[in-house]
C-alpha positions as CSV (number, residue, x, y, z in Angstrom):
1,M,-58.2,-55.8,20.1
2,K,-56.4,-57.2,17.1
3,R,-58.3,-54.9,14.8
4,A,-57.3,-51.8,16.9
5,R,-53.6,-52.9,16.9
6,A,-53.7,-53.3,13.1
7,I,-55.2,-49.9,12.7
8,R,-52.5,-48.3,14.9
9,R,-49.7,-50.1,12.9
10,R,-51.3,-48.9,9.6
11,R,-51.4,-45.3,10.9
12,M,-47.8,-45.6,12.1
13,R,-46.7,-46.7,8.7
14,E,-48.6,-43.9,7.0
15,R,-47.0,-41.3,9.3
16,Q,-43.5,-42.8,8.6
17,A,-44.2,-42.7,4.9
18,L,-45.3,-39.1,5.2
19,I,-42.3,-38.1,7.2
20,F,-39.9,-39.9,4.9
21,G,-41.5,-38.4,1.8
22,S,-41.3,-34.9,3.4
23,L,-37.6,-35.4,4.1
24,V,-37.0,-36.5,0.6
25,A,-38.8,-33.5,-0.8
26,A,-37.0,-31.1,1.5
27,L,-33.6,-32.5,0.5
28,G,-34.6,-32.2,-3.2
29,V,-35.5,-28.5,-2.7
30,V,-32.2,-27.8,-0.8
31,G,-30.3,-29.6,-3.5
32,L,-31.9,-27.6,-6.3
33,G,-31.4,-24.4,-4.4
34,A,-27.7,-25.1,-3.9
35,V,-27.3,-25.8,-7.6
36,A,-29.1,-22.5,-8.5
37,V,-26.9,-20.5,-6.1
38,Y,-23.8,-22.2,-7.4
39,T,-24.6,-21.4,-11.0
40,S,-25.6,-17.8,-10.0
41,D,-29.2,-18.4,-11.1
42,A,-30.4,-17.5,-7.6
43,T,-29.2,-15.6,-4.6
44,L,-29.5,-16.5,-1.0
45,P,-32.2,-14.7,1.0
46,F,-29.6,-13.3,3.3
47,D,-27.2,-12.3,0.5
48,S,-26.2,-8.7,1.1
49,G,-24.1,-8.4,-2.0
50,F,-21.0,-9.8,-0.3
51,S,-18.1,-10.6,-2.6
52,Y,-14.5,-11.3,-2.2
53,A,-12.5,-8.1,-1.8
54,E,-10.7,-7.0,-4.9
55,K,-7.0,-7.1,-4.8
56,P,-5.5,-3.7,-4.4
57,K,-3.9,-2.2,-7.5
58,D,-1.1,0.3,-7.9
59,E,-1.7,3.7,-9.6
60,V,-0.4,3.6,-13.1
61,F,2.0,6.3,-14.2
62,P,3.2,7.1,-17.8
63,T,6.7,5.7,-18.4
64,A,9.4,8.0,-20.0
65,C,11.0,6.7,-23.2
66,L,14.7,6.0,-23.1
67,P,16.7,7.9,-25.8
68,E,18.2,5.7,-28.4
69,N,21.7,4.3,-27.9
70,T,21.6,4.9,-24.1
71,L,24.1,2.7,-22.3
72,P,23.7,1.2,-18.8
73,V,25.1,3.4,-16.1
74,S,27.9,2.0,-13.9
75,Y,26.3,0.6,-10.7
76,A,28.8,2.5,-8.6
77,K,27.5,5.8,-10.0
78,I,23.9,5.1,-9.0
79,K,22.8,6.4,-5.6
80,V,19.9,4.4,-4.4
81,N,17.3,5.0,-1.6
82,I,15.3,2.0,-0.6
83,Y,11.9,2.1,1.1
84,N,9.7,-0.7,2.3
85,T,6.1,-0.1,1.4
86,T,4.8,-3.3,3.1
87,D,4.3,-4.7,6.6
88,R,7.0,-7.2,6.1
89,P,9.9,-6.2,8.5
90,G,13.4,-6.1,7.2
91,L,12.5,-6.0,3.5
92,A,14.3,-2.8,2.7
93,T,17.4,-4.0,4.5
94,A,17.4,-7.3,2.6
95,V,17.2,-5.4,-0.7
96,R,20.0,-3.0,0.4
97,N,22.3,-6.0,1.1
98,D,21.6,-7.5,-2.3
99,L,22.1,-4.3,-4.2
100,S,25.2,-3.4,-2.3
101,K,26.7,-6.8,-3.3
102,R,26.1,-5.8,-6.9
103,G,28.0,-2.5,-6.5
104,F,25.2,0.1,-6.1
105,E,25.8,3.0,-3.7
106,I,23.1,2.8,-1.1
107,K,22.0,6.0,0.7
108,D,18.8,6.0,2.7
109,V,17.0,2.8,3.9
110,G,13.7,2.8,5.7
111,N,9.9,2.4,5.6
112,S,7.3,4.3,3.6
113,D,3.8,5.3,4.4
114,Q,2.9,4.6,0.8
115,R,1.6,1.1,0.2
116,R,2.3,-0.7,-3.1
117,V,1.7,-4.2,-4.5
118,G,4.4,-4.0,-7.2
119,N,7.9,-2.6,-7.1
120,A,8.7,0.8,-8.4
121,I,11.7,2.9,-9.3
122,V,11.2,6.6,-8.7
123,Y,13.6,9.1,-10.5
124,G,13.9,12.7,-11.7
125,H,14.5,13.9,-15.2
126,K,18.2,13.7,-14.8
127,G,18.1,10.1,-13.6
128,L,16.3,8.4,-16.4
129,S,19.2,6.1,-17.5
130,R,20.0,5.3,-13.9
131,A,16.3,4.3,-13.3
132,Y,16.3,2.0,-16.3
133,T,19.6,0.5,-15.2
134,L,18.3,-0.2,-11.7
135,A,14.9,-1.4,-12.9
136,A,16.6,-4.2,-14.8
137,H,17.4,-5.8,-11.5
138,F,13.7,-6.0,-10.4
139,P,10.9,-8.1,-11.9
140,D,8.3,-5.9,-13.5
141,A,9.3,-2.7,-11.6
142,A,7.3,0.4,-12.6
143,L,9.2,3.6,-13.5
144,I,7.8,6.7,-11.8
145,L,9.0,10.2,-12.7
146,D,8.9,12.9,-9.9
147,E,10.2,16.5,-9.7
148,R,13.6,15.9,-8.1
149,D,16.4,17.7,-9.7
150,D,19.3,15.3,-8.9
151,R,20.3,11.9,-10.3
152,S,19.3,9.8,-7.2
153,V,16.7,7.0,-7.6
154,D,14.4,5.5,-5.0
155,V,13.3,1.9,-4.8
156,L,9.8,1.3,-3.5
157,V,9.7,-2.4,-2.5
158,G,6.2,-3.7,-3.0
159,D,4.3,-6.6,-1.5
160,S,4.9,-8.8,-4.5
161,F,8.7,-8.7,-4.1
162,K,10.4,-12.0,-3.6
163,A,13.9,-11.5,-4.9
164,L,16.0,-9.5,-7.3
165,V,16.5,-10.8,-10.8
166,P,19.5,-13.2,-10.6
167,A,22.6,-11.3,-11.5
168,E,23.4,-13.6,-14.4
169,N,19.9,-12.9,-15.8
170,V,20.0,-9.1,-15.7
171,P,19.6,-8.0,-19.4
172,L,22.4,-5.4,-19.4
173,E,25.7,-5.3,-21.2
174,A,28.2,-2.4,-20.6
175,E,28.6,-1.7,-24.3
176,T,25.1,-2.6,-25.5
177,P,22.3,0.1,-25.5
178,M,19.4,-0.5,-23.2
179,V,16.0,-1.3,-24.6
180,G,13.2,1.2,-23.8
181,R,9.7,0.2,-22.7
182,Q,6.7,-0.1,-24.9
183,N,3.9,2.5,-24.9
184,C,6.3,5.1,-23.4
185,T,6.0,8.9,-23.4
186,E,8.8,11.2,-24.4
187,L,10.5,12.7,-21.3
188,W,10.0,16.3,-22.4
189,Q,6.3,15.6,-22.5
190,L,6.3,14.5,-18.9
191,S,8.7,17.0,-17.3
192,D,8.7,20.8,-17.6
193,A,12.4,20.8,-16.8
194,V,13.2,19.1,-20.1
195,E,13.2,21.2,-23.3
196,P,11.6,19.6,-26.3
197,P,13.7,19.0,-29.4
198,E,13.4,21.5,-32.2
199,D,11.7,19.0,-34.5
200,A,9.2,17.8,-31.8
201,E,5.6,17.9,-32.6
202,D,3.2,19.7,-30.3
203,P,1.1,17.0,-28.6
204,D,-1.9,19.3,-28.6
205,D,-1.5,20.0,-32.3
206,P,0.1,17.0,-34.0
207,D,-0.8,18.3,-37.5
208,G,1.1,21.5,-37.0
209,T,-1.9,23.7,-37.6
210,P,-1.0,27.4,-37.2
211,S,-2.7,29.2,-34.3
212,D,-5.0,32.1,-34.8
213,E,-2.3,34.5,-33.6
214,S,0.3,33.3,-36.1
215,S,-2.3,33.5,-38.9
216,E,-3.1,37.1,-38.0
217,E,0.6,37.9,-37.9
218,S,1.1,36.4,-41.4
219,S,-1.7,38.3,-42.8
220,E,-0.4,41.6,-41.3
221,D,3.1,40.9,-42.8
222,A,1.5,40.4,-46.2
């Protein structure tokens, strides 16, 4: 009887040791697997390539250069349309109120079907100086040229908008020429409505190489 009880106790201890050892081993495997996944050395068996969605990005447009010695335009002479490109209600109205206090003439205010992350100033070839003047009131506003033939400018308020640049920090002085943007493109190269200057280089032929037709004409004249 005592011998049978001792055998049962020994077998119980063996089973307990086996179970405990199995648990320790399983935990070790899980831990190693977790480290491997964390360090990207392994993937989960149910991993279907899931990753965090990339943040949306705005389309990039070439920026027109500002002619030298261009002065800021009087705010009262700038006609502004304001469009909310986000799902945040009342954003265009808030921008209208702030720009009105600074003296801009506000025309149309509403929502846009276009969606943007950043802010943008949209202008035509006649409104370049007005676009630069207005853009100074927005943090990192893109300048987008379209085909309009008047001097009006549009504000596209993006999702990143929080507030206008404080009035005291706007880098404009009435008698000081505005600073153009880096890596810009001459306006005549972006708009067919603008005639190139006489000394402008042909962007397709920067070396001024004569065409075949002009060469033939020269040989005939000779």
